[in-house]
C-alpha positions as CSV (number, residue, x, y, z in Angstrom):
1,M,113.7,99.5,114.3
2,G,116.8,101.4,115.4
3,M,119.2,103.7,113.7
4,R,120.9,101.4,111.2
5,I,123.2,103.7,109.2
6,S,123.9,107.3,110.3
7,G,126.8,108.1,108.0
8,P,127.5,107.8,104.3
9,M,125.3,105.3,102.6
10,R,125.1,103.6,99.2
11,I,121.6,103.1,97.8
12,T,120.7,101.5,94.5
13,V,117.4,102.7,93.1
14,L,115.8,100.5,90.5
15,S,113.1,102.2,88.4
16,T,110.5,100.2,86.6
17,G,107.9,102.9,85.6
18,G,104.5,103.1,87.1
19,T,102.4,106.2,87.9
20,I,105.3,107.8,89.8
21,E,107.3,108.1,86.5
22,K,104.5,108.8,84.0
23,T,105.1,111.9,81.9
24,Y,102.7,114.0,80.0
25,S,103.0,114.3,76.2
26,E,101.9,117.6,74.9
27,L,101.8,116.2,71.4
28,D,99.0,113.7,72.0
29,G,97.8,114.5,75.5
30,T,98.7,111.1,76.9
31,L,100.5,110.0,80.1
32,R,103.3,107.5,79.3
33,N,106.1,105.6,80.9
34,D,108.9,106.5,78.6
35,R,111.6,107.9,80.8
36,S,112.6,108.0,84.5
37,V,111.9,111.2,86.6
38,L,114.2,110.0,89.4
39,D,117.0,112.4,88.7
40,E,114.6,115.3,88.8
41,I,113.2,114.2,92.1
42,L,116.7,113.6,93.7
43,G,117.9,117.0,92.3
44,S,115.3,118.7,94.5
45,L,116.5,117.1,97.7
46,R,119.6,117.7,100.0
47,L,121.3,114.4,100.3
48,P,124.9,115.2,101.3
49,D,126.1,111.7,102.4
50,L,124.0,109.5,100.1
51,F,125.6,107.8,97.1
52,I,122.8,106.8,94.7
53,R,123.2,104.4,91.8
54,H,120.2,104.6,89.5
55,V,119.3,101.6,87.3
56,E,116.5,101.9,84.8
57,L,115.1,98.4,84.5
58,M,112.0,99.1,82.4
59,H,109.4,101.7,81.8
60,K,106.1,100.0,82.4
61,D,102.8,100.5,84.1
62,S,102.6,97.8,86.7
63,L,99.3,96.5,85.2
64,D,101.4,95.6,82.1
65,M,104.1,93.7,84.0
66,T,104.6,90.0,83.4
67,E,106.0,87.3,85.5
68,E,109.2,87.6,83.5
69,D,109.4,91.4,84.3
70,R,109.1,90.5,88.0
71,R,111.9,88.0,87.6
72,V,114.0,90.8,86.1
73,I,113.3,93.0,89.1
74,L,114.1,90.1,91.5
75,E,117.5,89.5,89.9
76,A,118.3,93.2,89.8
77,V,117.5,93.4,93.5
78,R,119.6,90.4,94.2
79,R,122.6,91.9,92.4
80,A,122.1,95.4,93.9
81,A,121.8,94.1,97.4
82,K,125.4,92.7,97.2
83,S,126.9,96.2,96.7
84,S,124.5,98.5,98.4
85,D,123.4,99.4,102.0
86,A,119.7,99.4,100.7
87,V,117.7,99.0,97.5
88,I,114.7,101.1,96.6
89,V,112.4,100.0,93.8
90,L,110.2,102.6,92.1
91,H,107.1,100.6,91.1
92,G,103.5,101.1,90.0
93,T,101.1,100.8,92.8
94,D,98.5,98.5,91.2
95,T,100.7,95.4,91.4
96,L,103.4,96.6,93.8
97,S,102.1,94.0,96.4
98,V,102.6,91.2,93.9
99,T,106.2,92.1,93.4
100,G,106.8,92.7,97.1
101,E,105.4,89.3,98.0
102,L,107.7,87.7,95.3
103,L,110.8,89.6,96.7
104,H,109.9,88.5,100.2
105,R,109.4,84.9,99.3
106,E,112.5,84.6,97.1
107,L,114.9,86.8,99.2
108,G,113.5,87.3,102.6
109,A,115.7,85.0,104.6
110,D,118.9,85.9,102.7
111,L,118.5,89.7,102.8
112,A,121.3,91.6,104.5
113,V,119.8,95.0,103.5
114,P,116.4,96.6,103.3
115,V,114.5,96.5,100.0
116,I,111.9,99.2,99.8
117,L,109.2,99.5,97.2
118,T,107.6,102.9,96.7
119,G,105.5,104.6,94.0
120,A,102.8,107.2,93.7
121,M,99.1,107.5,93.2
122,R,99.6,110.6,91.0
123,P,102.5,111.2,88.5
124,Y,105.5,113.3,89.7
125,E,104.7,115.9,87.1
126,F,101.3,116.6,88.6
127,R,101.0,119.5,91.1
128,D,99.3,117.3,93.7
129,S,101.6,114.3,93.3
130,D,102.7,112.2,96.3
131,A,105.9,111.2,94.5
132,L,108.3,113.5,96.2
133,Q,107.0,112.6,99.6
134,N,107.2,108.9,99.0
135,V,110.7,108.9,97.6
136,T,111.9,111.1,100.5
137,E,110.3,108.7,103.0
138,A,111.8,105.7,101.2
139,L,115.3,107.2,101.4
140,L,114.9,107.9,105.1
141,A,113.4,104.5,105.8
142,A,116.4,102.9,104.0
143,R,118.6,104.3,106.9
144,L,116.3,103.1,109.7
145,V,114.7,99.7,108.9
146,D,116.2,96.3,109.4
147,P,116.8,94.0,106.4
148,G,113.6,92.8,104.8
149,V,111.1,93.8,102.1
150,Y,108.9,96.9,102.7
151,V,106.5,99.3,101.1
152,V,107.1,102.9,102.2
153,M,104.4,105.4,101.2
154,H,102.2,108.0,102.8
155,N,104.0,108.1,106.1
156,R,103.7,104.3,106.5
157,V,106.4,101.6,106.6
158,L,104.8,98.2,106.1
159,R,106.9,95.0,106.0
160,F,106.0,92.1,103.7
161,P,104.4,89.6,103.7
162,G,100.8,90.7,104.0
163,V,100.7,94.2,102.4
164,E,98.1,95.3,99.9
165,K,96.8,98.4,98.1
166,D,93.6,99.8,99.6
167,R,91.8,101.2,96.5
168,R,89.3,103.0,98.7
169,T,91.8,105.1,100.6
170,L,94.5,105.0,97.9
171,T,97.3,103.9,100.1
172,F,98.7,100.6,101.4
173,H,97.8,98.6,104.6
174,R,98.5,95.3,106.2
175,V,96.1,92.5,105.2
176,G,93.4,92.0,107.9
177,G,94.2,95.3,109.7
178,R,96.1,98.4,110.0
């Protein structure tokens, strides 16, 4: 893992929903996936030489994603990779590994850019959210990692295949080890 891109960079961020983008409704006290919070997150960061194209694919909890939804993500990543230096997918953590494995299996050998999946264990709107940290880490990893499919969260960069959510520690790890 060496310095891939040190100057201006084009990143496409695909948002799909998940906990990272859940918002609180004061009307009925629920958490929902009804809009993206990415612009709010990016607005709080200093990113002078980063050109970000944001594409809202869907607003779903990952537990509600279907195989068809994952195919939509796959095709969007495939398209974005043609015109970007990296692709970041905001995704719910519960089935992030399923999507990551699919992207690795379908795109792995053909990828010329990194594809990074990230999310959060707590919504961005919550005071103790990990969303800002994870998006920041994903943006930095996009500059540093080689082409491939990764999950970047909680100060970890893990390359697919073989990544899963650890429900005990509420982070991701490699299958069969650290």
